[in-house]
All heavy atoms as a GROMACS GRO file, in nm:
protein
  423
    1MET      N    1  14.882  12.003  14.369
    1MET     CA    2  14.760  11.972  14.302
    1MET      C    3  14.731  11.822  14.322
    1MET      O    4  14.824  11.737  14.326
    1MET     CB    5  14.761  12.006  14.152
    1MET     CG    6  14.628  11.984  14.086
    1MET     SD    7  14.633  12.021  13.907
    1MET     CE    8  14.622  12.194  13.912
    2LEU      N    9  14.606  11.787  14.332
    2LEU     CA   10  14.560  11.653  14.349
    2LEU      C   11  14.597  11.568  14.221
    2LEU      O   12  14.584  11.617  14.109
    2LEU     CB   13  14.414  11.651  14.364
    2LEU     CG   14  14.338  11.523  14.389
    2LEU    CD1   15  14.385  11.450  14.513
    2LEU    CD2   16  14.191  11.542  14.394
    3ASP      N   17  14.645  11.441  14.245
    3ASP     CA   18  14.674  11.351  14.134
    3ASP      C   19  14.539  11.302  14.078
    3ASP      O   20  14.474  11.222  14.151
    3ASP     CB   21  14.765  11.242  14.178
    3ASP     CG   22  14.809  11.148  14.067
    3ASP    OD1   23  14.782  11.179  13.950
    3ASP    OD2   24  14.863  11.045  14.097
    4LEU      N   25  14.509  11.334  13.960
    4LEU     CA   26  14.378  11.295  13.899
    4LEU      C   27  14.395  11.183  13.801
    4LEU      O   28  14.295  11.136  13.740
    4LEU     CB   29  14.309  11.420  13.835
    4LEU     CG   30  14.275  11.526  13.928
    4LEU    CD1   31  14.227  11.649  13.849
    4LEU    CD2   32  14.171  11.483  14.029
    5VAL      N   33  14.518  11.122  13.782
    5VAL     CA   34  14.538  11.020  13.695
    5VAL      C   35  14.477  10.893  13.754
    5VAL      O   36  14.493  10.858  13.870
    5VAL     CB   37  14.687  10.992  13.669
    5VAL    CG1   38  14.708  10.869  13.582
    5VAL    CG2   39  14.750  11.114  13.603
    6ALA      N   40  14.396  10.819  13.675
    6ALA     CA   41  14.319  10.705  13.733
    6ALA      C   42  14.359  10.580  13.656
    6ALA      O   43  14.362  10.570  13.539
    6ALA     CB   44  14.169  10.731  13.707
    7ALA      N   45  14.387  10.477  13.739
    7ALA     CA   46  14.419  10.345  13.687
    7ALA      C   47  14.299  10.245  13.689
    7ALA      O   48  14.300  10.147  13.619
    7ALA     CB   49  14.537  10.285  13.763
    8THR      N   50  14.201  10.280  13.775
    8THR     CA   51  14.085  10.190  13.785
    8THR      C   52  13.960  10.276  13.774
    8THR      O   53  13.961  10.400  13.783
    8THR     CB   54  14.088  10.122  13.921
    8THR    OG1   55  14.064  10.220  14.029
    8THR    CG2   56  14.217  10.044  13.954
    9SER      N   57  13.850  10.208  13.762
    9SER     CA   58  13.721  10.277  13.752
    9SER      C   59  13.690  10.351  13.887
    9SER      O   60  13.634  10.458  13.883
    9SER     CB   61  13.609  10.182  13.721
    9SER     OG   62  13.595  10.079  13.816
   10VAL      N   63  13.730  10.296  13.995
   10VAL     CA   64  13.709  10.358  14.124
   10VAL      C   65  13.790  10.489  14.134
   10VAL      O   66  13.746  10.595  14.178
   10VAL     CB   67  13.750  10.264  14.242
   10VAL    CG1   68  13.746  10.339  14.374
   10VAL    CG2   69  13.652  10.145  14.249
   11ASP      N   70  13.916  10.478  14.084
   11ASP     CA   71  14.002  10.598  14.084
   11ASP      C   72  13.948  10.708  13.994
   11ASP      O   73  13.950  10.830  14.020
   11ASP     CB   74  14.149  10.568  14.038
   11ASP     CG   75  14.220  10.483  14.140
   11ASP    OD1   76  14.182  10.481  14.257
   11ASP    OD2   77  14.318  10.420  14.098
   12LEU      N   78  13.895  10.667  13.879
   12LEU     CA   79  13.834  10.761  13.779
   12LEU      C   80  13.713  10.835  13.850
   12LEU      O   81  13.696  10.952  13.837
   12LEU     CB   82  13.790  10.685  13.656
   12LEU     CG   83  13.715  10.771  13.548
   12LEU    CD1   84  13.806  10.892  13.504
   12LEU    CD2   85  13.675  10.687  13.432
   13ALA      N   86  13.633  10.754  13.917
   13ALA     CA   87  13.512  10.811  13.987
   13ALA      C   88  13.558  10.909  14.092
   13ALA      O   89  13.495  11.016  14.104
   13ALA     CB   90  13.432  10.704  14.054
   14ARG      N   91  13.671  10.880  14.162
   14ARG     CA   92  13.721  10.976  14.267
   14ARG      C   93  13.764  11.103  14.200
   14ARG      O   94  13.742  11.213  14.250
   14ARG     CB   95  13.840  10.908  14.338
   14ARG     CG   96  13.801  10.834  14.457
   14ARG     CD   97  13.931  10.797  14.542
   14ARG     NE   98  13.881  10.683  14.617
   14ARG     CZ   99  13.937  10.560  14.601
   14ARG    NH1  100  14.037  10.538  14.519
   14ARG    NH2  101  13.892  10.458  14.674
   15SER      N  102  13.831  11.093  14.087
   15SER     CA  103  13.882  11.210  14.012
   15SER      C  104  13.765  11.292  13.961
   15SER      O  105  13.770  11.419  13.977
   15SER     CB  106  13.971  11.166  13.894
   15SER     OG  107  14.087  11.107  13.942
   16ILE      N  108  13.667  11.232  13.912
   16ILE     CA  109  13.549  11.304  13.859
   16ILE      C  110  13.477  11.370  13.978
   16ILE      O  111  13.443  11.490  13.964
   16ILE     CB  112  13.450  11.209  13.785
   16ILE    CG1  113  13.510  11.162  13.657
   16ILE    CG2  114  13.316  11.277  13.763
   16ILE    CD1  115  13.440  11.044  13.590
   17ARG      N  116  13.464  11.304  14.086
   17ARG     CA  117  13.401  11.368  14.205
   17ARG      C  118  13.478  11.482  14.255
   17ARG      O  119  13.425  11.585  14.292
   17ARG     CB  120  13.381  11.257  14.314
   17ARG     CG  121  13.302  11.316  14.435
   17ARG     CD  122  13.271  11.209  14.534
   17ARG     NE  123  13.387  11.149  14.583
   17ARG     CZ  124  13.401  11.018  14.606
   17ARG    NH1  125  13.306  10.930  14.587
   17ARG    NH2  126  13.518  10.972  14.650
   18ALA      N  127  13.616  11.466  14.258
   18ALA     CA  128  13.700  11.574  14.306
   18ALA      C  129  13.683  11.699  14.218
   18ALA      O  130  13.675  11.814  14.271
   18ALA     CB  131  13.847  11.530  14.310
   19LEU      N  132  13.682  11.680  14.085
   19LEU     CA  133  13.664  11.788  13.994
   19LEU      C  134  13.529  11.856  14.011
   19LEU      O  135  13.515  11.976  13.997
   19LEU     CB  136  13.687  11.750  13.852
   19LEU     CG  137  13.836  11.717  13.821
   19LEU    CD1  138  13.843  11.643  13.684
   19LEU    CD2  139  13.914  11.847  13.812
   20HIS      N  140  13.426  11.769  14.035
   20HIS     CA  141  13.289  11.824  14.050
   20HIS      C  142  13.278  11.905  14.181
   20HIS      O  143  13.210  12.003  14.181
   20HIS     CB  144  13.189  11.703  14.048
   20HIS     CG  145  13.051  11.747  14.070
   20HIS    ND1  146  12.975  11.807  13.974
   20HIS    CD2  147  12.968  11.738  14.185
   20HIS    CE1  148  12.854  11.833  14.028
   20HIS    NE2  149  12.851  11.790  14.149
   21ASN      N  150  13.337  11.854  14.281
   21ASN     CA  151  13.324  11.916  14.417
   21ASN      C  152  13.414  12.040  14.440
   21ASN      O  153  13.387  12.115  14.530
   21ASN     CB  154  13.343  11.819  14.525
   21ASN     CG  155  13.233  11.710  14.531
   21ASN    OD1  156  13.125  11.732  14.489
   21ASN    ND2  157  13.272  11.594  14.584
   22ASP      N  158  13.522  12.053  14.366
   22ASP     CA  159  13.623  12.158  14.389
   22ASP      C  160  13.622  12.251  14.266
   22ASP      O  161  13.693  12.227  14.170
   22ASP     CB  162  13.756  12.094  14.417
   22ASP     CG  163  13.858  12.198  14.459
   22ASP    OD1  164  13.846  12.313  14.428
   22ASP    OD2  165  13.955  12.152  14.528
   23GLU      N  166  13.554  12.363  14.273
   23GLU     CA  167  13.545  12.452  14.155
   23GLU      C  168  13.683  12.507  14.121
   23GLU      O  169  13.716  12.522  14.001
   23GLU     CB  170  13.453  12.568  14.192
   23GLU     CG  171  13.427  12.657  14.070
   23GLU     CD  172  13.326  12.769  14.103
   23GLU    OE1  173  13.250  12.758  14.197
   23GLU    OE2  174  13.327  12.865  14.024
   24ALA      N  175  13.764  12.538  14.222
   24ALA     CA  176  13.901  12.594  14.189
   24ALA      C  177  13.988  12.484  14.119
   24ALA      O  178  14.059  12.519  14.026
   24ALA     CB  179  13.967  12.638  14.322
   25LEU      N  180  13.981  12.363  14.163
   25LEU     CA  181  14.054  12.256  14.098
   25LEU      C  182  14.004  12.233  13.958
   25LEU      O  183  14.086  12.223  13.864
   25LEU     CB  184  14.039  12.125  14.180
   25LEU     CG  185  14.107  12.000  14.120
   25LEU    CD1  186  14.255  12.018  14.107
   25LEU    CD2  187  14.068  11.876  14.204
   26ASN      N  188  13.873  12.238  13.940
   26ASN     CA  189  13.812  12.223  13.809
   26ASN      C  190  13.865  12.333  13.716
   26ASN      O  191  13.903  12.310  13.604
   26ASN     CB  192  13.660  12.223  13.815
   26ASN     CG  193  13.594  12.191  13.689
   26ASN    OD1  194  13.624  12.244  13.586
   26ASN    ND2  195  13.499  12.093  13.695
   27ARG      N  196  13.863  12.461  13.761
   27ARG     CA  197  13.902  12.572  13.682
   27ARG      C  198  14.054  12.557  13.648
   27ARG      O  199  14.094  12.585  13.536
   27ARG     CB  200  13.880  12.699  13.756
   27ARG     CG  201  13.904  12.826  13.675
   27ARG     CD  202  13.872  12.956  13.743
   27ARG     NE  203  13.738  12.959  13.797
   27ARG     CZ  204  13.712  12.958  13.931
   27ARG    NH1  205  13.816  12.958  14.017
   27ARG    NH2  206  13.589  12.962  13.970
   28ALA      N  207  14.129  12.523  13.746
   28ALA     CA  208  14.279  12.509  13.723
   28ALA      C  209  14.308  12.399  13.621
   28ALA      O  210  14.390  12.420  13.527
   28ALA     CB  211  14.350  12.475  13.853
   29CYS      N  212  14.238  12.290  13.631
   29CYS     CA  213  14.257  12.182  13.532
   29CYS      C  214  14.212  12.223  13.390
   29CYS      O  215  14.273  12.196  13.287
   29CYS     CB  216  14.188  12.058  13.576
   29CYS     SG  217  14.268  11.971  13.714
   30SER      N  218  14.101  12.291  13.390
   30SER     CA  219  14.048  12.342  13.259
   30SER      C  220  14.147  12.440  13.196
   30SER      O  221  14.178  12.425  13.074
   30SER     CB  222  13.917  12.413  13.286
   30SER     OG  223  13.870  12.467  13.163
   31GLU      N  224  14.196  12.536  13.269
   31GLU     CA  225  14.293  12.635  13.217
   31GLU      C  226  14.422  12.562  13.171
   31GLU      O  227  14.475  12.596  13.068
   31GLU     CB  228  14.319  12.739  13.320
   31GLU     CG  229  14.203  12.831  13.345
   31GLU     CD  230  14.214  12.925  13.460
   31GLU    OE1  231  14.318  12.923  13.524
   31GLU    OE2  232  14.121  13.002  13.481
   32ALA      N  233  14.466  12.463  13.248
   32ALA     CA  234  14.590  12.396  13.214
   32ALA      C  235  14.570  12.317  13.083
   32ALA      O  236  14.655  12.315  12.997
   32ALA     CB  237  14.629  12.303  13.323
   33GLY      N  238  14.454  12.254  13.068
   33GLY     CA  239  14.423  12.178  12.946
   33GLY      C  240  14.416  12.269  12.825
   33GLY      O  241  14.472  12.242  12.721
   34LEU      N  242  14.348  12.385  12.840
   34LEU     CA  243  14.343  12.480  12.731
   34LEU      C  244  14.480  12.533  12.689
   34LEU      O  245  14.513  12.546  12.574
   34LEU     CB  246  14.246  12.589  12.762
   34LEU     CG  247  14.099  12.548  12.773
   34LEU    CD1  248  14.019  12.665  12.833
   34LEU    CD2  249  14.045  12.511  12.642
   35ALA      N  250  14.565  12.559  12.791
   35ALA     CA  251  14.699  12.612  12.765
   35ALA      C  252  14.784  12.506  12.690
   35ALA      O  253  14.859  12.535  12.600
   35ALA     CB  254  14.767  12.660  12.894
   36TYR      N  255  14.767  12.381  12.735
   36TYR     CA  256  14.842  12.271  12.674
   36TYR      C  257  14.802  12.260  12.529
   36TYR      O  258  14.888  12.247  12.437
   36TYR     CB  259  14.810  12.141  12.748
   36TYR     CG  260  14.877  12.019  12.686
   36TYR    CD1  261  15.013  11.992  12.715
   36TYR    CD2  262  14.813  11.937  12.599
   36TYR    CE1  263  15.075  11.878  12.663
   36TYR    CE2  264  14.879  11.826  12.540
   36TYR     CZ  265  15.007  11.798  12.572
   36TYR     OH  266  15.070  11.694  12.513
   37ILE      N  267  14.677  12.259  12.497
   37ILE     CA  268  14.628  12.250  12.354
   37ILE      C  269  14.679  12.373  12.275
   37ILE      O  270  14.722  12.353  12.164
   37ILE     CB  271  14.472  12.233  12.353
   37ILE    CG1  272  14.430  12.105  12.411
   37ILE    CG2  273  14.425  12.251  12.209
   37ILE    CD1  274  14.486  11.979  12.346
   38ALA      N  275  14.667  12.486  12.332
   38ALA     CA  276  14.713  12.605  12.258
   38ALA      C  277  14.855  12.594  12.228
   38ALA      O  278  14.900  12.637  12.119
   38ALA     CB  279  14.682  12.732  12.342
   39ASP      N  280  14.940  12.544  12.315
   39ASP     CA  281  15.082  12.530  12.293
   39ASP      C  282  15.114  12.418  12.198
   39ASP      O  283  15.200  12.434  12.111
   39ASP     CB  284  15.149  12.499  12.429
   39ASP     CG  285  15.297  12.482  12.413
   39ASP    OD1  286  15.368  12.577  12.361
   39ASP    OD2  287  15.352  12.376  12.454
   40ARG      N  288  15.051  12.306  12.209
   40ARG     CA  289  15.088  12.187  12.130
   40ARG      C  290  15.017  12.177  11.997
   40ARG      O  291  15.063  12.107  11.912
   40ARG     CB  292  15.058  12.061  12.208
   40ARG     CG  293  15.121  12.054  12.344
   40ARG     CD  294  15.270  12.058  12.344
   40ARG     NE  295  15.311  11.920  12.333
   40ARG     CZ  296  15.432  11.881  12.307
   40ARG    NH1  297  15.531  11.974  12.289
   40ARG    NH2  298  15.462  11.754  12.301
   41ALA      N  299  14.903  12.242  11.977
   41ALA     CA  300  14.825  12.229  11.853
   41ALA      C  301  14.785  12.359  11.793
   41ALA      O  302  14.686  12.363  11.723
   41ALA     CB  303  14.702  12.141  11.886
   42SER      N  304  14.867  12.462  11.817
   42SER     CA  305  14.834  12.587  11.755
   42SER      C  306  14.859  12.576  11.603
   42SER      O  307  14.932  12.491  11.552
   42SER     CB  308  14.923  12.700  11.818
   42SER     OG  309  15.061  12.679  11.769
   43GLU      N  310  14.795  12.667  11.530
   43GLU     CA  311  14.813  12.664  11.387
   43GLU      C  312  14.960  12.682  11.346
   43GLU      O  313  15.011  12.614  11.255
   43GLU     CB  314  14.730  12.774  11.326
   43GLU     CG  315  14.736  12.786  11.169
   43GLU     CD  316  14.644  12.892  11.112
   43GLU    OE1  317  14.569  12.949  11.183
   43GLU    OE2  318  14.664  12.911  10.991
   44THR      N  319  15.029  12.767  11.417
   44THR     CA  320  15.172  12.794  11.389
   44THR      C  321  15.256  12.665  11.412
   44THR      O  322  15.338  12.626  11.330
   44THR     CB  323  15.228  12.906  11.477
   44THR    OG1  324  15.148  13.025  11.449
   44THR    CG2  325  15.371  12.932  11.445
   45ARG      N  326  15.229  12.596  11.522
   45ARG     CA  327  15.305  12.470  11.550
   45ARG      C  328  15.275  12.364  11.452
   45ARG      O  329  15.361  12.297  11.406
   45ARG     CB  330  15.275  12.430  11.694
   45ARG     CG  331  15.351  12.300  11.730
   45ARG     CD  332  15.338  12.277  11.878
   45ARG     NE  333  15.388  12.144  11.918
   45ARG     CZ  334  15.514  12.108  11.939
   45ARG    NH1  335  15.611  12.198  11.926
   45ARG    NH2  336  15.545  11.986  11.971
   46VAL      N  337  15.146  12.346  11.421
   46VAL     CA  338  15.111  12.241  11.326
   46VAL      C  339  15.170  12.270  11.189
   46VAL      O  340  15.222  12.178  11.123
   46VAL     CB  341  14.956  12.228  11.318
   46VAL    CG1  342  14.914  12.136  11.198
   46VAL    CG2  343  14.901  12.178  11.448
   47ASP      N  344  15.164  12.399  11.144
   47ASP     CA  345  15.231  12.437  11.019
   47ASP      C  346  15.380  12.399  11.017
   47ASP      O  347  15.430  12.344  10.920
   47ASP     CB  348  15.211  12.585  10.988
   47ASP     CG  349  15.077  12.615  10.929
   47ASP    OD1  350  15.004  12.520  10.883
   47ASP    OD2  351  15.046  12.736  10.920
   48ALA      N  352  15.446  12.435  11.130
   48ALA     CA  353  15.590  12.408  11.139
   48ALA      C  354  15.622  12.261  11.133
   48ALA      O  355  15.713  12.214  11.061
   48ALA     CB  356  15.645  12.474  11.263
   49LEU      N  357  15.540  12.181  11.207
   49LEU     CA  358  15.562  12.038  11.204
   49LEU      C  359  15.531  11.977  11.073
   49LEU      O  360  15.605  11.883  11.028
   49LEU     CB  361  15.470  11.974  11.314
   49LEU     CG  362  15.511  12.006  11.458
   49LEU    CD1  363  15.401  11.954  11.554
   49LEU    CD2  364  15.650  11.942  11.494
   50LEU      N  365  15.427  12.017  11.003
   50LEU     CA  366  15.396  11.964  10.870
   50LEU      C  367  15.503  12.007  10.772
   50LEU      O  368  15.542  11.923  10.683
   50LEU     CB  369  15.260  12.008  10.825
   50LEU     CG  370  15.144  11.944  10.892
   50LEU    CD1  371  15.006  12.013  10.852
   50LEU    CD2  372  15.135  11.795  10.857
   51THR      N  373  15.550  12.126  10.774
   51THR     CA  374  15.654  12.176  10.688
   51THR      C  375  15.783  12.093  10.704
   51THR      O  376  15.842  12.051  10.612
   51THR     CB  377  15.683  12.326  10.711
   51THR    OG1  378  15.566  12.396  10.686
   51THR    CG2  379  15.800  12.380  10.626
   52ALA      N  380  15.817  12.067  10.835
   52ALA     CA  381  15.933  11.988  10.860
   52ALA      C  382  15.915  11.842  10.812
   52ALA      O  383  16.008  11.782  10.759
   52ALA     CB  384  15.962  11.987  11.011
   53ALA      N  385  15.797  11.789  10.826
   53ALA     CA  386  15.768  11.648  10.783
   53ALA      C  387  15.779  11.632  10.633
   53ALA      O  388  15.826  11.526  10.588
   53ALA     CB  389  15.635  11.610  10.833
   54ILE      N  390  15.740  11.733  10.558
   54ILE     CA  391  15.749  11.714  10.411
   54ILE      C  392  15.876  11.779  10.358
   54ILE      O  393  15.899  11.776  10.234
   54ILE     CB  394  15.625  11.774  10.341
   54ILE    CG1  395  15.613  11.923  10.365
   54ILE    CG2  396  15.501  11.700  10.386
   54ILE    CD1  397  15.497  11.993  10.285
   55GLY      N  398  15.958  11.830  10.440
   55GLY     CA  399  16.091  11.888  10.399
   55GLY      C  400  16.096  12.015  10.326
   55GLY      O  401  16.188  12.046  10.257
   56ARG      N  402  15.988  12.097  10.348
   56ARG     CA  403  15.988  12.228  10.280
   56ARG      C  404  16.019  12.332  10.391
   56ARG      O  405  15.980  12.316  10.504
   56ARG     CB  406  15.851  12.255  10.221
   56ARG     CG  407  15.824  12.176  10.100
   56ARG     CD  408  15.695  12.224  10.032
   56ARG     NE  409  15.667  12.138   9.920
   56ARG     CZ  410  15.558  12.141   9.852
   56ARG    NH1  411  15.464  12.229   9.892
   56ARG    NH2  412  15.538  12.069   9.752
   57ARG      N  413  16.077  12.439  10.342
   57ARG     CA  414  16.102  12.547  10.437
   57ARG      C  415  16.053  12.678  10.383
   57ARG      O  416  16.048  12.714  10.278
   57ARG     CB  417  16.255  12.558  10.469
   57ARG     CG  418  16.295  12.435  10.538
   57ARG     CD  419  16.432  12.450  10.597
   57ARG     NE  420  16.470  12.329  10.661
   57ARG     CZ  421  16.482  12.312  10.788
   57ARG    NH1  422  16.465  12.416  10.869
   57ARG    NH2  423  16.513  12.202  10.840
   0.00000   0.00000   0.00000
């Protein structure tokens, strides 16, 4: 997969253009982002982290 991390405004523009021009890349990045959020911020995970933080089980 193309490295889309940008350190400069020129790199950011390249990443945006790449995502705009490549529908498959855009879809893959979108699906990966949604999967990441579902994994890291699901209701079950947030409940478990908050429960652990306040010391209740």
